[in-house]
C-alpha positions as CSV (number, residue, x, y, z in Angstrom):
1,X,1.1,11.9,38.9
2,X,3.5,11.1,36.1
3,X,6.3,8.8,35.0
4,X,9.6,10.7,34.5
5,X,11.8,9.6,31.7
6,X,14.7,9.2,34.1
7,X,12.7,7.1,36.5
8,X,14.3,3.8,37.4
9,X,11.1,2.3,38.9
10,X,9.9,-1.0,37.5
11,X,6.2,-1.1,36.7
12,X,3.9,-3.7,35.2
13,X,3.9,-3.9,31.5
14,X,0.9,-2.2,29.7
15,X,-2.0,-4.4,28.7
16,X,-1.8,-5.5,25.1
17,X,-5.5,-4.7,24.8
18,X,-4.9,-1.0,25.2
19,X,-2.6,-0.3,22.3
20,X,-2.4,2.9,20.1
21,X,-1.1,2.9,16.6
22,X,2.5,4.1,16.0
23,X,2.8,6.6,13.1
24,X,5.1,6.0,10.2
25,X,4.7,9.7,9.1
26,X,3.4,12.5,11.3
27,X,3.1,14.6,8.2
28,X,0.8,12.0,6.5
29,X,-1.3,11.4,9.7
30,X,-1.7,15.2,10.2
31,X,-3.0,15.6,6.7
32,X,-5.5,12.8,7.2
33,X,-6.6,14.3,10.5
34,X,-7.2,17.7,9.1
35,X,-9.1,16.3,6.2
36,X,-11.4,14.8,8.8
37,X,-11.6,18.2,10.5
38,X,-9.8,16.7,13.6
39,X,-6.6,17.6,15.4
40,X,-3.9,15.0,15.5
41,X,-3.4,13.7,19.0
42,X,0.0,12.3,19.9
43,X,0.5,10.4,23.1
44,X,4.1,10.3,24.4
45,X,4.4,7.2,26.5
46,X,7.1,5.4,28.5
47,X,7.3,1.6,28.6
48,X,5.9,0.3,31.9
49,X,4.3,3.6,32.9
50,X,1.1,2.8,34.8
51,X,-0.4,6.2,34.2
52,X,0.2,5.8,30.5
53,X,-1.6,2.4,30.6
54,X,-4.6,3.9,32.4
55,X,-4.9,6.9,30.0
56,X,-4.7,4.6,27.0
57,X,-7.2,2.0,28.3
58,X,-9.7,4.4,29.8
59,X,-9.7,7.3,27.4
60,X,-7.5,7.1,24.3
61,X,-8.1,3.7,22.8
62,X,-11.9,4.2,23.0
63,X,-11.5,7.6,21.2
64,X,-9.2,6.0,18.6
65,X,-11.7,3.2,18.1
66,X,-14.4,5.9,17.5
67,X,-12.3,7.4,14.7
68,X,-10.3,10.1,16.5
69,X,-6.7,10.2,15.1
70,X,-4.5,9.3,18.0
71,X,-1.0,7.9,17.8
72,X,1.7,7.0,20.2
73,X,5.4,7.8,20.3
74,X,7.6,6.2,22.9
75,X,10.3,7.7,25.0
76,X,13.7,6.1,24.6
77,X,12.6,4.4,21.4
78,X,14.9,4.4,18.4
79,X,12.0,3.5,16.1
80,X,12.0,5.6,12.9
81,X,9.3,8.1,12.2
82,X,8.9,10.9,9.7
83,X,8.4,14.3,11.3
84,X,5.9,17.0,10.2
85,X,8.4,18.2,7.5
86,X,8.9,14.6,6.2
87,X,12.4,14.3,7.7
88,X,13.4,10.9,9.2
89,X,14.0,10.9,12.9
90,X,13.3,8.6,15.9
91,X,10.6,8.7,18.5
92,X,13.1,9.6,21.2
93,X,14.8,12.4,19.2
94,X,11.4,13.9,18.4
95,X,10.3,13.7,22.0
96,X,13.5,15.4,23.1
97,X,13.0,18.1,20.4
98,X,9.6,18.8,21.9
99,X,11.1,19.0,25.3
100,X,9.0,16.3,26.9
101,X,10.2,14.6,30.1
102,X,6.9,13.4,31.6
103,X,4.8,10.5,30.5
104,X,2.1,10.4,29.6
105,X,2.0,13.7,27.7
106,X,-0.7,14.4,25.1
107,X,0.0,16.8,22.3
108,X,-2.7,18.3,20.0
109,X,-1.4,19.2,16.5
110,X,-3.1,21.3,13.8
111,X,-1.9,22.8,10.4
112,X,1.8,22.9,9.9
113,X,2.4,20.6,12.9
114,X,1.7,23.4,15.3
115,X,0.3,22.7,18.8
116,X,-3.3,24.0,18.9
117,X,-4.2,23.2,22.5
118,X,-2.4,23.0,25.8
119,X,-0.5,19.8,26.4
120,X,-1.8,17.3,29.0
121,X,1.2,16.3,31.1
122,X,1.1,13.4,33.6
123,X,-1.8,11.6,35.0
124,X,-4.9,13.4,36.1
125,X,-7.5,12.3,38.6
126,X,-9.7,9.9,36.7
127,X,-12.8,12.1,37.2
128,X,-11.0,15.0,35.5
129,X,-8.9,13.3,32.7
130,X,-11.9,12.9,30.3
131,X,-13.2,16.5,30.7
132,X,-9.7,18.0,30.3
133,X,-9.2,15.9,27.2
134,X,-12.5,16.9,25.7
135,X,-11.8,20.6,26.4
136,X,-8.4,20.4,24.5
137,X,-9.9,18.5,21.6
138,X,-12.6,21.2,21.3
139,X,-10.0,24.0,21.5
140,X,-7.9,22.2,18.9
141,X,-10.8,21.8,16.5
142,X,-11.7,25.5,16.9
143,X,-8.1,26.3,15.8
144,X,-8.7,24.4,12.5
């Protein structure tokens, strides 16, 4: 279950109550995450994706509210962001550079902007999403 970047389907808009922050600088957010002994989690989302909305509302926003550093980048967005090297790019350019074509995709970053756990791509069955997320967060923290 996933939303493909090339999908032409029209879905309901995500609930405004399930919003993740958008980073200005991945480099800065990664530094803050590592200081907290946490991995930096980046959700790649696609506007209107129902699986993205469910992942945000059910799992990611509650973790972010508990202090876990989670940010969102949006496919097809021209919004500016600084990458892990401090270079200016856009959400969409960075997502293409990471070779992501499925939403939602969760990435787990550690020192140097390296991925420290396997990506979570697409929607998982609700009973399994939380345990898979916990497993990757643990693996990522062990890599720190």
